[in-house]
N, C-alpha and C positions, 0 to 999 in steps of 0.2 A: 634318589633314595635318601639323601641327606636331609630332606625336608620332612621325612616320616617322623611323626611325634614319638613313636615308640623307640625308634633308633636314637633320637635325640635324648629321650629320657634315660635309656641304658647308658649312653655315652656320658651323660651328666652324672649318673650314679657312679660309674667307673672312675670318672675324674675326681669326685668327692672322696671315694674310697682311697684312691692313690694319694691324694693330697693329705689325707689323714695320717698316712704313713711316711710322709715326706718323700714320696715317689721312690722309696727304697724297695726294690723288687724282692729282696729276700724277706723283708718284713711283710710285704703284701702277700707273698706266697705262704709264709708261716701263718698269717691270719686266715687265709683261705683253707689251709689244711686243718687249722684249729676248728673252724666252723664246720668243716666237713666231718671231722671226728665227733664233734658234739651231735651233729645230725645223725650220724651212724649209731651213736650210743642210745639215742632216743628211738632208734629204728623207725624214723619218720621218712616218708617218701616224698619226693618232690611232687609227684602226681599219684593220686590214689588209683589202684587198679580198678577197672570197670566192674560193676556188679554183673553177675551172670545174666545174660540175656539183654544187657544194656546196649550192646553194640548192634546197630542196625546194619543190614547189608547195604553196601554202597554200589550203586549202578556204575560209577566210575571204575571201581575195582573189578567189577565183572567184565567191563569192556576191556580193561587192561589185560586181564587173565585170558580173555578170548583172543585178543590180538597176539599175545605171546604164544598161545597154543597154535594159532594159524602160521606163525613164522617159525615154529618148531623149537621154541626156547623153553617150553614146559613139558 
């Protein structure tokens, strides 16, 4: 998993962010809370909700639901 380019990129970004605050956990936390508050003020979402009708039925979800019904969990 360590060879995964996405994981490597996230780790690199995290390292740069931590280094920019001198690895001070309180400063890193304060920065994250500051950016979170700014995002909340803008009322922006990390992911936009899907448009109505945009979600297609998933055969995998149907199989899972059917399996759960068979074993009595639904």
